[in-house]
N, C-alpha and C positions, 0 to 999 in steps of 0.2 A: 504495499499499499505506500502511496506518496505522501509525503509530508503536508501538513496545513500550510506550509508558505509557499509551497510548488502550487498546489490547490489555488491557493488565491492570485499568484501569479499567471497560473493557467487562464483563470476566470476573467482576470484583467485584459488578457491576450484575445479572448472571445470577442470582444469589440471594440478594441484600441491598439493601436500600434505601440510596442512595447519592446525597447533594448535593455539587453543584460550589459552591466558594466561592472568593474571592481575585480574582486578576487575570483569570483565565478566565472566571469568573462574570461579573466587569465587561465582557468581551469579549461575551458572550453577551447583556449588555443594552444592547449598542450602543455602547459606550463605546471608541474606540481607544487602546491604550496597550499597551507593552511588558510580559511576564512572562517569568521565566526558569523559574517553575516551575508545577506544580498542585495546587490544595488541593482537597481533598474531606473532606465530613464521613460517615462510615460509622456508619450505624445502631448507636447506642449502648444501645439501649433493654434488652437483654436482659444487660448487664452487661459485664464486660471480658473474662470467659472467653471468650464467645460471638462477642466483638467480635474478640479475638487470633485465635481458631481459624477464623474466616471469611476473616481478611486471610492468613495464614500458609498456609491453604489454596490461596488464587489465588496467593500467591507462590512455591507449589511449583512453579507452571510455568512461572516465570521464573527460568532458571540465572543469568543476570546480576544480576539483585535484591540490592541489599545494604539491610538496616535500620539506620538511623542513628538514635541517639539526639539530640536537638535540644538539647540541654544540653552534653553533653560532646562530641558531633560525633563519636563514636568507634560504629564497627561494633559492632553486639551480635547474638548468636546468637538466631535465630527462638524459641527457648525461653525468652527472657529478655523476650520482647516485652511480655506481659501486667504484669509488675512494673514496665518503662520505662513503660508506658502509665500506670499507676495513680499514677505519680507526675509524668509530664509532660504525661499527657490528649494526647499525640498522638506519632506519631512519623515519621520521612522515610525514603521507598523512593529509594534513589539506584542508579547502575549502568545505568539504563536511558536514554533519550534525554533524559528531563526528569525532574527531580527531581519526587516526588509527596509532600506533606506530608497527609496521614492523620491525622485529628482524631478522637479520641473526644470531646472537648469544645470545641469552637470558644469564641474570645472574647466575652464576654459573653453567652453561650448557654447555658442548663444542660441537662442529659441529658433532664429532662421538657420542656422546649421541642421537642424532635426532632417530636414528633409533630404538633404546630401549624406548625411552621417546614415539614413535609413536604408539607400540606394545602395549605398558603398558596403551594407553589413549583409550576412549570410543567416540563413535561417536555421536555428538549432532544433526547433521541435515544438509541436503547438503554438505555432507562428512568433514565438518568441523568437528575437534576432540577436546575431552576436555583431559588434560592432569588428571593421578591420583594424589591423595592428594599428595602424597611425593615428584612427579617431579614438583608440582606448588609449595609445601613448599620451595623447594631449591632454586626457582628463587626469594623469597622473603628474604632469607636469608642474614645478612649482608648489609643492605640497609640502615638501620635507618632511615627509614620513620616509623611514628607512623603507618600508615595504615598497612604497610607490618607486623609489630610485631603485630598489632589487628588480622590480615589473617591467621598468622603464630598459633597462640592461638588456634584460632577455629579449623585450621585444625589438630594441635597436638589435640584436644580434639575430634575430630573425627577417628583420625587414632590410637592414643596409645590404645584405649579400645578394637577395634577389633584387631592389631597386639598382645595385652597381651593375651587373650584368645587363640590365635594360637600357641605362643610361650609355653605356658603349655603343650602342646602334639605334637606337630609338630615333624618332623625328624631333623635330623643333617645339611641336606642339606637345608631344608626349611627354617632354623635358620640363618643358614650362608648367604643365600640370603636376608633374612631381615635385619640383621645387617650389610651389605654392603651397602644399603640403608640408613639405619636410626638406630640412637642408642640414647637411652636415659635411664635414670636411673628406670623409670618403667618398661620398657621393660625387663631390664636387671632382675631385680625383679622378675619379671613373668616367666623368662625362668629359674629360680634356682628352680620353682616347676615343672619343666618337669623332668619325671622319667629316661630319659638318661643323664647319668652322663658326657659324653662328650659335651653336650648341656650346663650343668650347668658348667663345665669347662671352655668352651668358653666364658659364661658370664664374668666369674670370671676372667677371662684375660684381657678381654676388658674393665672393670670396673677399674683393675690395670692401665692401659692405659690412661684412663680418669682421673685419681687422679695425674697421674704424668704432 
């Protein structure tokens, strides 16, 4: 039998777009590590009212579920979810087998980014989606948490070799798309081996900006 937290997420996925984040997303990408909770991004594109209505509708089916403010750590009434979300951009669901952090806006991603993150994501099961490695890495940047740094190193080790190989022979358009999402010295060095002089010029320009 699956857990209550899994059933709640499955219930949300029936009528809403949901993207898995955090440690569970790392596990889905193949990185073995421990996690105490589940992080998800519930579609925010229709605004906080639609977001909170969707969440409250699913929560009403789980009597043990409690909504917690991340900042105050206090239990909040379902009717106050929207007010809290507008301030904190997320809430925590406790009282189940695992806590679930539900994001309106994750770290380093905007509401306007959801559509593209969704399109780049892959399906796990029950309509739940897994973000690609770059988008997942973005949510971990700047947090100063040791585990996030470990996760980023693992994601980089997975991403960089694949993109480096692509940059050695891709088109200018593809190179631009890659650099619009991620930039690193190894990627810039790889692009310098591309036969297209415009790509090499682009890499040189980006490298100069990084040094500044």
